[in-house]
PQR file with spaces between the fields and no chain letter, atoms N, CA, C, O and H, PARSE charges and radii, in Angstrom:
ATOM       1  N    UNK     1     112.468    9.451  -71.618 -0.4000 1.5000
ATOM       2  CA   UNK     1     112.636   10.284  -70.250 -0.0000 2.0000
ATOM       3  C    UNK     1     111.061   10.595  -69.779  0.5500 1.7000
ATOM       4  O    UNK     1     110.587   10.237  -68.701 -0.5500 1.4000
ATOM       5  N    UNK     2     110.407   11.283  -70.741 -0.4000 1.5000
ATOM       6  CA   UNK     2     109.007   11.765  -70.530 -0.0000 2.0000
ATOM       7  C    UNK     2     108.158   10.501  -70.164  0.5500 1.7000
ATOM       8  O    UNK     2     107.246   10.743  -69.373 -0.5500 1.4000
ATOM       9  H    UNK     2     110.792   11.574  -71.617  0.4000 1.0000
ATOM      10  N    UNK     3     108.267    9.283  -70.554 -0.4000 1.5000
ATOM      11  CA   UNK     3     107.479    8.302  -70.079 -0.0000 2.0000
ATOM      12  C    UNK     3     107.815    7.924  -68.900  0.5500 1.7000
ATOM      13  O    UNK     3     106.901    7.427  -68.242 -0.5500 1.4000
ATOM      14  H    UNK     3     109.008    9.087  -71.196  0.4000 1.0000
ATOM      15  N    UNK     4     108.925    8.001  -68.367 -0.4000 1.5000
ATOM      16  CA   UNK     4     109.242    7.444  -67.049 -0.0000 2.0000
ATOM      17  C    UNK     4     108.824    8.647  -65.947  0.5500 1.7000
ATOM      18  O    UNK     4     108.590    8.372  -64.770 -0.5500 1.4000
ATOM      19  H    UNK     4     109.668    8.404  -68.901  0.4000 1.0000
ATOM      20  N    UNK     5     108.761   10.003  -66.478 -0.4000 1.5000
ATOM      21  CA   UNK     5     108.220   10.960  -65.647 -0.0000 2.0000
ATOM      22  C    UNK     5     106.771   10.675  -65.490  0.5500 1.7000
ATOM      23  O    UNK     5     106.237   10.596  -64.384 -0.5500 1.4000
ATOM      24  H    UNK     5     108.951   10.226  -67.434  0.4000 1.0000
ATOM      25  N    UNK     6     106.162   10.525  -66.590 -0.4000 1.5000
ATOM      26  CA   UNK     6     104.669   10.369  -66.482 -0.0000 2.0000
ATOM      27  C    UNK     6     104.246    9.040  -65.833  0.5500 1.7000
ATOM      28  O    UNK     6     103.140    8.916  -65.307 -0.5500 1.4000
ATOM      29  H    UNK     6     106.596   10.589  -67.488  0.4000 1.0000
ATOM      30  N    UNK     7     105.252    7.943  -65.890 -0.4000 1.5000
ATOM      31  CA   UNK     7     104.999    6.623  -65.141 -0.0000 2.0000
ATOM      32  C    UNK     7     104.961    6.949  -63.520  0.5500 1.7000
ATOM      33  O    UNK     7     104.128    6.515  -62.724 -0.5500 1.4000
ATOM      34  H    UNK     7     106.151    8.044  -66.318  0.4000 1.0000
ATOM      35  N    UNK     8     105.961    7.732  -63.265 -0.4000 1.5000
ATOM      36  CA   UNK     8     106.233    8.315  -61.721 -0.0000 2.0000
ATOM      37  C    UNK     8     104.694    8.749  -61.171  0.5500 1.7000
ATOM      38  O    UNK     8     103.952    8.231  -60.336 -0.5500 1.4000
ATOM      39  H    UNK     8     106.638    8.084  -63.912  0.4000 1.0000
ATOM      40  N    UNK     9     104.556    9.997  -62.068 -0.4000 1.5000
ATOM      41  CA   UNK     9     103.432   10.584  -61.480 -0.0000 2.0000
ATOM      42  C    UNK     9     102.078    9.964  -61.552  0.5500 1.7000
ATOM      43  O    UNK     9     101.215   10.301  -60.740 -0.5500 1.4000
ATOM      44  H    UNK     9     105.159   10.418  -62.746  0.4000 1.0000
ATOM      45  N    UNK    10     101.821    8.993  -62.564 -0.4000 1.5000
ATOM      46  CA   UNK    10     100.807    8.385  -62.528 -0.0000 2.0000
ATOM      47  C    UNK    10     100.507    7.185  -61.481  0.5500 1.7000
ATOM      48  O    UNK    10      99.418    6.808  -61.051 -0.5500 1.4000
ATOM      49  H    UNK    10     102.522    8.719  -63.223  0.4000 1.0000
ATOM      50  N    UNK    11     101.724    6.735  -61.223 -0.4000 1.5000
ATOM      51  CA   UNK    11     101.806    5.916  -60.151 -0.0000 2.0000
ATOM      52  C    UNK    11     101.457    6.313  -58.528  0.5500 1.7000
ATOM      53  O    UNK    11     100.889    5.663  -57.651 -0.5500 1.4000
ATOM      54  H    UNK    11     102.610    7.042  -61.572  0.4000 1.0000
ATOM      55  N    UNK    12     102.097    7.768  -58.531 -0.4000 1.5000
ATOM      56  CA   UNK    12     101.709    8.580  -57.091 -0.0000 2.0000
ATOM      57  C    UNK    12     100.342    8.648  -57.173  0.5500 1.7000
ATOM      58  O    UNK    12      99.679    8.194  -56.241 -0.5500 1.4000
ATOM      59  H    UNK    12     102.558    8.297  -59.243  0.4000 1.0000
ATOM      60  N    UNK    13      99.688    9.244  -58.336 -0.4000 1.5000
ATOM      61  CA   UNK    13      98.302    9.650  -58.132 -0.0000 2.0000
ATOM      62  C    UNK    13      97.334    8.302  -57.921  0.5500 1.7000
ATOM      63  O    UNK    13      96.392    8.357  -57.131 -0.5500 1.4000
ATOM      64  H    UNK    13     100.227    9.613  -59.093  0.4000 1.0000
ATOM      65  N    UNK    14      97.604    7.190  -58.614 -0.4000 1.5000
ATOM      66  CA   UNK    14      97.000    6.086  -58.507 -0.0000 2.0000
ATOM      67  C    UNK    14      97.011    5.625  -56.696  0.5500 1.7000
ATOM      68  O    UNK    14      95.993    5.430  -56.031 -0.5500 1.4000
ATOM      69  H    UNK    14      98.370    7.145  -59.255  0.4000 1.0000
ATOM      70  N    UNK    15      98.108    5.552  -56.307 -0.4000 1.5000
ATOM      71  CA   UNK    15      98.474    5.151  -54.929 -0.0000 2.0000
ATOM      72  C    UNK    15      97.578    6.294  -53.887  0.5500 1.7000
ATOM      73  O    UNK    15      96.980    5.925  -52.876 -0.5500 1.4000
ATOM      74  H    UNK    15      98.935    5.710  -56.847  0.4000 1.0000
ATOM      75  N    UNK    16      97.627    7.591  -54.324 -0.4000 1.5000
ATOM      76  CA   UNK    16      96.881    8.434  -53.514 -0.0000 2.0000
ATOM      77  C    UNK    16      95.318    8.439  -53.562  0.5500 1.7000
ATOM      78  O    UNK    16      94.555    8.763  -52.652 -0.5500 1.4000
ATOM      79  H    UNK    16      98.113    7.891  -55.145  0.4000 1.0000
ATOM      80  N    UNK    17      94.993    7.988  -54.883 -0.4000 1.5000
ATOM      81  CA   UNK    17      93.421    7.794  -54.918 -0.0000 2.0000
ATOM      82  C    UNK    17      93.208    6.512  -54.170  0.5500 1.7000
ATOM      83  O    UNK    17      92.220    6.448  -53.438 -0.5500 1.4000
ATOM      84  H    UNK    17      95.613    7.724  -55.622  0.4000 1.0000
ATOM      85  N    UNK    18      93.857    5.683  -54.247 -0.4000 1.5000
ATOM      86  CA   UNK    18      93.544    4.220  -53.522 -0.0000 2.0000
ATOM      87  C    UNK    18      93.588    4.679  -52.123  0.5500 1.7000
ATOM      88  O    UNK    18      92.574    4.484  -51.452 -0.5500 1.4000
ATOM      89  H    UNK    18      94.659    5.734  -54.841  0.4000 1.0000
ATOM      90  N    UNK    19      94.607    5.262  -51.572 -0.4000 1.5000
ATOM      91  CA   UNK    19      94.402    5.556  -49.919 -0.0000 2.0000
ATOM      92  C    UNK    19      93.263    6.480  -49.696  0.5500 1.7000
ATOM      93  O    UNK    19      92.655    6.371  -48.631 -0.5500 1.4000
ATOM      94  H    UNK    19      95.430    5.420  -52.116  0.4000 1.0000
ATOM      95  N    UNK    20      92.944    7.252  -50.440 -0.4000 1.5000
ATOM      96  CA   UNK    20      91.440    7.964  -50.230 -0.0000 2.0000
ATOM      97  C    UNK    20      90.535    7.448  -50.505  0.5500 1.7000
ATOM      98  O    UNK    20      89.560    8.018  -50.016 -0.5500 1.4000
ATOM      99  H    UNK    20      93.438    7.340  -51.305  0.4000 1.0000
ATOM     100  N    UNK    21      90.259    6.508  -51.135 -0.4000 1.5000
ATOM     101  CA   UNK    21      88.885    5.275  -51.207 -0.0000 2.0000
ATOM     102  C    UNK    21      88.807    4.589  -50.072  0.5500 1.7000
ATOM     103  O    UNK    21      87.774    4.566  -49.403 -0.5500 1.4000
ATOM     104  H    UNK    21      91.052    6.045  -51.532  0.4000 1.0000
ATOM     105  N    UNK    22      90.044    3.875  -49.701 -0.4000 1.5000
ATOM     106  CA   UNK    22      90.183    3.314  -48.439 -0.0000 2.0000
ATOM     107  C    UNK    22      89.943    3.803  -47.067  0.5500 1.7000
ATOM     108  O    UNK    22      89.456    3.198  -46.112 -0.5500 1.4000
ATOM     109  H    UNK    22      90.883    3.894  -50.245  0.4000 1.0000
ATOM     110  N    UNK    23      90.432    5.159  -47.163 -0.4000 1.5000
ATOM     111  CA   UNK    23      90.171    5.833  -45.986 -0.0000 2.0000
ATOM     112  C    UNK    23      88.744    6.233  -45.803  0.5500 1.7000
ATOM     113  O    UNK    23      88.180    6.176  -44.711 -0.5500 1.4000
ATOM     114  H    UNK    23      90.827    5.650  -47.938  0.4000 1.0000
ATOM     115  N    UNK    24      88.204    6.623  -46.858 -0.4000 1.5000
ATOM     116  CA   UNK    24      86.712    7.008  -46.836 -0.0000 2.0000
ATOM     117  C    UNK    24      85.636    5.898  -46.591  0.5500 1.7000
ATOM     118  O    UNK    24      84.521    6.024  -46.085 -0.5500 1.4000
ATOM     119  H    UNK    24      88.662    6.670  -47.745  0.4000 1.0000
ATOM     120  N    UNK    25      86.210    4.857  -47.043 -0.4000 1.5000
ATOM     121  CA   UNK    25      85.278    3.340  -46.787 -0.0000 2.0000
ATOM     122  C    UNK    25      85.410    2.922  -45.247  0.5500 1.7000
ATOM     123  O    UNK    25      84.513    2.287  -44.692 -0.5500 1.4000
ATOM     124  H    UNK    25      87.116    4.754  -47.454  0.4000 1.0000
ATOM     125  N    UNK    26      86.547    3.304  -44.609 -0.4000 1.5000
ATOM     126  CA   UNK    26      86.768    2.803  -43.293 -0.0000 2.0000
ATOM     127  C    UNK    26      86.176    3.834  -42.200  0.5500 1.7000
ATOM     128  O    UNK    26      85.747    3.349  -41.153 -0.5500 1.4000
ATOM     129  H    UNK    26      87.275    3.820  -45.059  0.4000 1.0000
ATOM     130  N    UNK    27      86.133    5.202  -42.386 -0.4000 1.5000
ATOM     131  CA   UNK    27      85.561    5.968  -41.737 -0.0000 2.0000
ATOM     132  C    UNK    27      84.374    5.878  -41.115  0.5500 1.7000
ATOM     133  O    UNK    27      83.517    5.494  -41.911 -0.5500 1.4000
ATOM     134  H    UNK    27      86.481    5.595  -43.237  0.4000 1.0000
ATOM     135  N    UNK    28      83.897    6.093  -39.887 -0.4000 1.5000
ATOM     136  CA   UNK    28      82.656    5.623  -39.352 -0.0000 2.0000
ATOM     137  C    UNK    28      81.870    6.691  -39.389  0.5500 1.7000
ATOM     138  O    UNK    28      80.654    6.500  -39.396 -0.5500 1.4000
ATOM     139  H    UNK    28      84.593    6.405  -39.240  0.4000 1.0000
ATOM     140  N    UNK    29      82.366    7.974  -39.419 -0.4000 1.5000
ATOM     141  CA   UNK    29      81.355    9.119  -39.372 -0.0000 2.0000
ATOM     142  C    UNK    29      81.132    9.677  -37.919  0.5500 1.7000
ATOM     143  O    UNK    29      80.414   10.648  -37.677 -0.5500 1.4000
ATOM     144  H    UNK    29      83.354    8.129  -39.414  0.4000 1.0000
ATOM     145  N    UNK    30      81.784    8.998  -37.038 -0.4000 1.5000
ATOM     146  CA   UNK    30      81.267    9.317  -35.642 -0.0000 2.0000
ATOM     147  C    UNK    30      82.158   10.383  -35.106  0.5500 1.7000
ATOM     148  O    UNK    30      83.348   10.107  -34.954 -0.5500 1.4000
ATOM     149  H    UNK    30      82.366    8.209  -37.235  0.4000 1.0000
ATOM     150  N    UNK    31      81.832   11.262  -34.881 -0.4000 1.5000
ATOM     151  CA   UNK    31      82.560   12.598  -34.369 -0.0000 2.0000
ATOM     152  C    UNK    31      82.216   13.161  -32.897  0.5500 1.7000
ATOM     153  O    UNK    31      81.108   13.655  -32.691 -0.5500 1.4000
ATOM     154  H    UNK    31      80.865   11.486  -35.005  0.4000 1.0000
ATOM     155  N    UNK    32      83.123   13.083  -31.945 -0.4000 1.5000
ATOM     156  CA   UNK    32      82.777   13.752  -30.424 -0.0000 2.0000
ATOM     157  C    UNK    32      83.485   14.825  -30.720  0.5500 1.7000
ATOM     158  O    UNK    32      84.525   14.854  -31.380 -0.5500 1.4000
ATOM     159  H    UNK    32      84.024   12.682  -32.113  0.4000 1.0000
ATOM     160  N    UNK    33      82.730   16.006  -30.066 -0.4000 1.5000
ATOM     161  CA   UNK    33      82.788   17.406  -30.300 -0.0000 2.0000
ATOM     162  C    UNK    33      83.514   17.895  -28.777  0.5500 1.7000
ATOM     163  O    UNK    33      84.166   18.930  -28.639 -0.5500 1.4000
ATOM     164  H    UNK    33      81.886   15.982  -29.530  0.4000 1.0000
ATOM     165  N    UNK    34      83.253   16.964  -27.777 -0.4000 1.5000
ATOM     166  CA   UNK    34      83.310   17.419  -26.462 -0.0000 2.0000
ATOM     167  C    UNK    34      84.967   16.737  -26.047  0.5500 1.7000
ATOM     168  O    UNK    34      84.929   15.512  -25.931 -0.5500 1.4000
ATOM     169  H    UNK    34      82.724   16.123  -27.889  0.4000 1.0000
ATOM     170  N    UNK    35      85.952   17.179  -25.885 -0.4000 1.5000
ATOM     171  CA   UNK    35      87.314   16.879  -25.445 -0.0000 2.0000
ATOM     172  C    UNK    35      87.460   15.481  -24.535  0.5500 1.7000
ATOM     173  O    UNK    35      87.989   14.402  -24.801 -0.5500 1.4000
ATOM     174  H    UNK    35      85.983   18.174  -25.979  0.4000 1.0000
ATOM     175  N    UNK    36      86.801   15.942  -23.413 -0.4000 1.5000
ATOM     176  CA   UNK    36      86.908   14.706  -22.448 -0.0000 2.0000
ATOM     177  C    UNK    36      86.138   13.456  -22.945  0.5500 1.7000
ATOM     178  O    UNK    36      86.559   12.315  -22.757 -0.5500 1.4000
ATOM     179  H    UNK    36      86.371   16.819  -23.197  0.4000 1.0000
ATOM     180  N    UNK    37      84.833   13.782  -23.677 -0.4000 1.5000
ATOM     181  CA   UNK    37      84.125   12.672  -24.274 -0.0000 2.0000
ATOM     182  C    UNK    37      84.960   12.073  -25.129  0.5500 1.7000
ATOM     183  O    UNK    37      85.081   10.860  -24.956 -0.5500 1.4000
ATOM     184  H    UNK    37      84.492   14.709  -23.831  0.4000 1.0000
ATOM     185  N    UNK    38      85.624   12.595  -26.074 -0.4000 1.5000
ATOM     186  CA   UNK    38      86.268   11.860  -27.170 -0.0000 2.0000
ATOM     187  C    UNK    38      87.486   11.123  -26.323  0.5500 1.7000
ATOM     188  O    UNK    38      87.793   10.001  -26.724 -0.5500 1.4000
ATOM     189  H    UNK    38      85.525   13.580  -26.215  0.4000 1.0000
ATOM     190  N    UNK    39      88.023   11.520  -25.476 -0.4000 1.5000
ATOM     191  CA   UNK    39      89.206   10.832  -24.876 -0.0000 2.0000
ATOM     192  C    UNK    39      88.573    9.652  -24.346  0.5500 1.7000
ATOM     193  O    UNK    39      89.102    8.580  -24.641 -0.5500 1.4000
ATOM     194  H    UNK    39      87.774   12.432  -25.150  0.4000 1.0000
ATOM     195  N    UNK    40      87.514    9.636  -23.600 -0.4000 1.5000
ATOM     196  CA   UNK    40      86.659    8.426  -22.929 -0.0000 2.0000
ATOM     197  C    UNK    40      86.363    7.356  -24.068  0.5500 1.7000
ATOM     198  O    UNK    40      86.662    6.166  -23.973 -0.5500 1.4000
ATOM     199  H    UNK    40      87.084   10.506  -23.360  0.4000 1.0000
ATOM     200  N    UNK    41      85.741    7.939  -25.147 -0.4000 1.5000
ATOM     201  CA   UNK    41      85.530    7.223  -26.123 -0.0000 2.0000
ATOM     202  C    UNK    41      86.598    6.283  -26.742  0.5500 1.7000
ATOM     203  O    UNK    41      86.417    5.083  -26.949 -0.5500 1.4000
ATOM     204  H    UNK    41      85.498    8.906  -25.224  0.4000 1.0000
ATOM     205  N    UNK    42      87.784    7.006  -27.024 -0.4000 1.5000
ATOM     206  CA   UNK    42      89.186    6.533  -27.444 -0.0000 2.0000
ATOM     207  C    UNK    42      89.622    5.452  -26.519  0.5500 1.7000
ATOM     208  O    UNK    42      90.121    4.377  -26.851 -0.5500 1.4000
ATOM     209  H    UNK    42      87.931    7.981  -26.856  0.4000 1.0000
ATOM     210  N    UNK    43      89.340    5.925  -25.173 -0.4000 1.5000
ATOM     211  CA   UNK    43      89.863    4.788  -24.060 -0.0000 2.0000
ATOM     212  C    UNK    43      88.956    3.430  -24.146  0.5500 1.7000
ATOM     213  O    UNK    43      89.498    2.325  -24.175 -0.5500 1.4000
ATOM     214  H    UNK    43      88.934    6.799  -24.903  0.4000 1.0000
ATOM     215  N    UNK    44      87.725    3.570  -24.180 -0.4000 1.5000
ATOM     216  CA   UNK    44      87.013    2.410  -24.409 -0.0000 2.0000
ATOM     217  C    UNK    44      86.880    1.721  -25.509  0.5500 1.7000
ATOM     218  O    UNK    44      86.460    0.565  -25.465 -0.5500 1.4000
ATOM     219  H    UNK    44      87.284    4.468  -24.156  0.4000 1.0000
ATOM     220  N    UNK    45      87.229    2.349  -26.712 -0.4000 1.5000
ATOM     221  CA   UNK    45      87.378    1.750  -27.981 -0.0000 2.0000
ATOM     222  C    UNK    45      88.825    0.817  -28.164  0.5500 1.7000
ATOM     223  O    UNK    45      88.968   -0.182  -28.869 -0.5500 1.4000
ATOM     224  H    UNK    45      87.570    3.288  -26.748  0.4000 1.0000
ATOM     225  N    UNK    46      89.596    1.329  -27.495 -0.4000 1.5000
ATOM     226  CA   UNK    46      91.027    0.676  -27.151 -0.0000 2.0000
ATOM     227  C    UNK    46      90.870   -0.592  -26.233  0.5500 1.7000
ATOM     228  O    UNK    46      91.558   -1.589  -26.451 -0.5500 1.4000
ATOM     229  H    UNK    46      89.480    2.140  -26.922  0.4000 1.0000
ATOM     230  N    UNK    47      90.072   -0.551  -25.331 -0.4000 1.5000
ATOM     231  CA   UNK    47      89.883   -1.497  -24.161 -0.0000 2.0000
ATOM     232  C    UNK    47      89.020   -2.438  -25.194  0.5500 1.7000
ATOM     233  O    UNK    47      89.545   -3.546  -25.308 -0.5500 1.4000
ATOM     234  H    UNK    47      89.514    0.259  -25.154  0.4000 1.0000
ATOM     235  N    UNK    48      88.126   -2.315  -25.779 -0.4000 1.5000
ATOM     236  CA   UNK    48      87.443   -3.199  -26.543 -0.0000 2.0000
ATOM     237  C    UNK    48      88.226   -3.799  -27.504  0.5500 1.7000
ATOM     238  O    UNK    48      88.024   -5.001  -27.676 -0.5500 1.4000
ATOM     239  H    UNK    48      87.700   -1.416  -25.686  0.4000 1.0000
ATOM     240  N    UNK    49      89.198   -3.178  -28.276 -0.4000 1.5000
ATOM     241  CA   UNK    49      89.885   -3.881  -29.330 -0.0000 2.0000
ATOM     242  C    UNK    49      90.872   -4.735  -28.638  0.5500 1.7000
ATOM     243  O    UNK    49      91.141   -5.799  -29.197 -0.5500 1.4000
ATOM     244  H    UNK    49      89.362   -2.201  -28.136  0.4000 1.0000
ATOM     245  N    UNK    50      91.587   -4.402  -27.283 -0.4000 1.5000
ATOM     246  CA   UNK    50      92.470   -5.359  -26.813 -0.0000 2.0000
ATOM     247  C    UNK    50      91.596   -6.659  -26.232  0.5500 1.7000
ATOM     248  O    UNK    50      91.982   -7.828  -26.251 -0.5500 1.4000
ATOM     249  H    UNK    50      91.369   -3.538  -26.829  0.4000 1.0000
ATOM     250  N    UNK    51      90.466   -6.224  -25.769 -0.4000 1.5000
ATOM     251  CA   UNK    51      89.392   -7.323  -25.257 -0.0000 2.0000
ATOM     252  C    UNK    51      89.226   -8.395  -26.089  0.5500 1.7000
ATOM     253  O    UNK    51      89.356   -9.579  -25.777 -0.5500 1.4000
ATOM     254  H    UNK    51      90.152   -5.275  -25.753  0.4000 1.0000
ATOM     255  N    UNK    52      88.844   -7.802  -27.497 -0.4000 1.5000
ATOM     256  CA   UNK    52      88.522   -8.620  -28.640 -0.0000 2.0000
ATOM     257  C    UNK    52      89.723   -9.669  -29.111  0.5500 1.7000
ATOM     258  O    UNK    52      89.521  -10.726  -29.709 -0.5500 1.4000
ATOM     259  H    UNK    52      88.739   -6.840  -27.751  0.4000 1.0000
ATOM     260  N    UNK    53      90.949   -9.172  -28.732 -0.4000 1.5000
ATOM     261  CA   UNK    53      91.961   -9.761  -29.190 -0.0000 2.0000
ATOM     262  C    UNK    53      92.443  -10.802  -27.913  0.5500 1.7000
ATOM     263  O    UNK    53      93.289  -11.689  -28.027 -0.5500 1.4000
ATOM     264  H    UNK    53      91.113   -8.313  -28.246  0.4000 1.0000
ATOM     265  N    UNK    54      91.772  -10.498  -26.813 -0.4000 1.5000
ATOM     266  CA   UNK    54      92.277  -11.421  -25.759 -0.0000 2.0000
ATOM     267  C    UNK    54      93.626  -10.829  -25.060  0.5500 1.7000
ATOM     268  O    UNK    54      94.259  -11.594  -24.332 -0.5500 1.4000
ATOM     269  H    UNK    54      91.085   -9.778  -26.720  0.4000 1.0000
ATOM     270  N    UNK    55      94.045   -9.625  -25.234 -0.4000 1.5000
ATOM     271  CA   UNK    55      95.027   -9.167  -24.759 -0.0000 2.0000
ATOM     272  C    UNK    55      94.913   -8.171  -23.716  0.5500 1.7000
ATOM     273  O    UNK    55      94.033   -7.330  -23.898 -0.5500 1.4000
ATOM     274  H    UNK    55      93.531   -9.003  -25.825  0.4000 1.0000
ATOM     275  N    UNK    56      95.722   -8.064  -22.490 -0.4000 1.5000
ATOM     276  CA   UNK    56      95.695   -7.335  -21.538 -0.0000 2.0000
ATOM     277  C    UNK    56      96.904   -6.598  -21.220  0.5500 1.7000
ATOM     278  O    UNK    56      97.952   -7.056  -21.675 -0.5500 1.4000
ATOM     279  H    UNK    56      96.437   -8.748  -22.342  0.4000 1.0000
ATOM     280  N    UNK    57      96.948   -5.578  -20.545 -0.4000 1.5000
ATOM     281  CA   UNK    57      97.841   -4.948  -20.067 -0.0000 2.0000
ATOM     282  C    UNK    57      98.109   -4.461  -18.877  0.5500 1.7000
ATOM     283  O    UNK    57      97.230   -3.667  -18.542 -0.5500 1.4000
ATOM     284  H    UNK    57      96.097   -5.206  -20.175  0.4000 1.0000
ATOM     285  N    UNK    58      99.222   -4.630  -17.819 -0.4000 1.5000
ATOM     286  CA   UNK    58      99.075   -4.097  -16.687 -0.0000 2.0000
ATOM     287  C    UNK    58      99.139   -2.617  -16.444  0.5500 1.7000
ATOM     288  O    UNK    58      98.713   -2.044  -15.441 -0.5500 1.4000
ATOM     289  H    UNK    58      99.936   -5.275  -18.090  0.4000 1.0000
ATOM     290  N    UNK    59      99.690   -2.099  -17.425 -0.4000 1.5000
ATOM     291  CA   UNK    59      99.829   -0.487  -17.519 -0.0000 2.0000
ATOM     292  C    UNK    59      98.291   -0.058  -17.778  0.5500 1.7000
ATOM     293  O    UNK    59      97.828    0.820  -17.050 -0.5500 1.4000
ATOM     294  H    UNK    59     100.036   -2.565  -18.239  0.4000 1.0000
ATOM     295  N    UNK    60      97.633   -0.525  -18.589 -0.4000 1.5000
ATOM     296  CA   UNK    60      96.142   -0.256  -18.742 -0.0000 2.0000
ATOM     297  C    UNK    60      95.513   -0.205  -17.634  0.5500 1.7000
ATOM     298  O    UNK    60      94.890    0.791  -17.267 -0.5500 1.4000
ATOM     299  H    UNK    60      98.010   -1.238  -19.181  0.4000 1.0000
ATOM     300  N    UNK    61      95.615   -1.378  -16.918 -0.4000 1.5000
ATOM     301  CA   UNK    61      94.739   -1.522  -15.606 -0.0000 2.0000
ATOM     302  C    UNK    61      94.968   -0.358  -14.681  0.5500 1.7000
ATOM     303  O    UNK    61      94.113    0.325  -14.116 -0.5500 1.4000
ATOM     304  H    UNK    61      96.121   -2.187  -17.216  0.4000 1.0000
ATOM     305  N    UNK    62      96.431   -0.245  -14.624 -0.4000 1.5000
ATOM     306  CA   UNK    62      96.831    0.858  -13.551 -0.0000 2.0000
ATOM     307  C    UNK    62      96.202    2.173  -13.901  0.5500 1.7000
ATOM     308  O    UNK    62      95.686    2.916  -13.065 -0.5500 1.4000
ATOM     309  H    UNK    62      97.125   -0.800  -15.083  0.4000 1.0000
ATOM     310  N    UNK    63      96.283    2.448  -15.344 -0.4000 1.5000
ATOM     311  CA   UNK    63      95.757    3.745  -15.857 -0.0000 2.0000
ATOM     312  C    UNK    63      94.220    3.804  -15.472  0.5500 1.7000
ATOM     313  O    UNK    63      93.828    4.822  -14.900 -0.5500 1.4000
ATOM     314  H    UNK    63      96.702    1.845  -16.023  0.4000 1.0000
ATOM     315  N    UNK    64      93.364    2.832  -15.732 -0.4000 1.5000
ATOM     316  CA   UNK    64      92.071    2.704  -15.527 -0.0000 2.0000
ATOM     317  C    UNK    64      91.785    2.825  -14.034  0.5500 1.7000
ATOM     318  O    UNK    64      90.710    3.347  -13.738 -0.5500 1.4000
ATOM     319  H    UNK    64      93.682    2.005  -16.196  0.4000 1.0000
ATOM     320  N    UNK    65      92.634    2.397  -12.988 -0.4000 1.5000
ATOM     321  CA   UNK    65      92.386    2.505  -11.632 -0.0000 2.0000
ATOM     322  C    UNK    65      92.602    3.959  -11.356  0.5500 1.7000
ATOM     323  O    UNK    65      91.811    4.599  -10.662 -0.5500 1.4000
ATOM     324  H    UNK    65      93.508    1.973  -13.228  0.4000 1.0000
ATOM     325  N    UNK    66      93.766    4.531  -11.945 -0.4000 1.5000
ATOM     326  CA   UNK    66      93.916    6.067  -11.477 -0.0000 2.0000
ATOM     327  C    UNK    66      93.069    7.113  -12.009  0.5500 1.7000
ATOM     328  O    UNK    66      93.005    8.233  -11.503 -0.5500 1.4000
ATOM     329  H    UNK    66      94.408    4.011  -12.508  0.4000 1.0000
ATOM     330  N    UNK    67      92.398    6.737  -13.061 -0.4000 1.5000
ATOM     331  CA   UNK    67      91.516    7.429  -13.676 -0.0000 2.0000
ATOM     332  C    UNK    67      90.171    7.343  -12.879  0.5500 1.7000
ATOM     333  O    UNK    67      89.328    8.191  -13.172 -0.5500 1.4000
ATOM     334  H    UNK    67      92.450    5.827  -13.472  0.4000 1.0000
ATOM     335  N    UNK    68      89.882    6.489  -11.971 -0.4000 1.5000
ATOM     336  CA   UNK    68      88.577    6.603  -11.498 -0.0000 2.0000
ATOM     337  C    UNK    68      88.760    6.884  -10.127  0.5500 1.7000
ATOM     338  O    UNK    68      87.735    7.014   -9.459 -0.5500 1.4000
ATOM     339  H    UNK    68      90.567    5.801  -11.732  0.4000 1.0000
ATOM     340  N    UNK    69      90.120    7.034   -9.434 -0.4000 1.5000
ATOM     341  CA   UNK    69      90.205    7.334   -8.082 -0.0000 2.0000
ATOM     342  C    UNK    69      89.999    8.772   -8.173  0.5500 1.7000
ATOM     343  O    UNK    69      90.000    9.461   -7.153 -0.5500 1.4000
ATOM     344  H    UNK    69      90.953    6.928   -9.977  0.4000 1.0000
């Protein structure tokens, strides 16, 4: 029984450490402190990701038109 408990917690700790390492490697470090600027950055990043995949969305086009109007 103690071996089972130890195995459970060891697995949990290994998974948590793995996730922490992966998260720290993928973080760009780019932080926007201005809320409207951060929303604009997120919108542009999302559009770039969709464009890179060759995807388009009528809803996204409609939202972009309403934001500029």
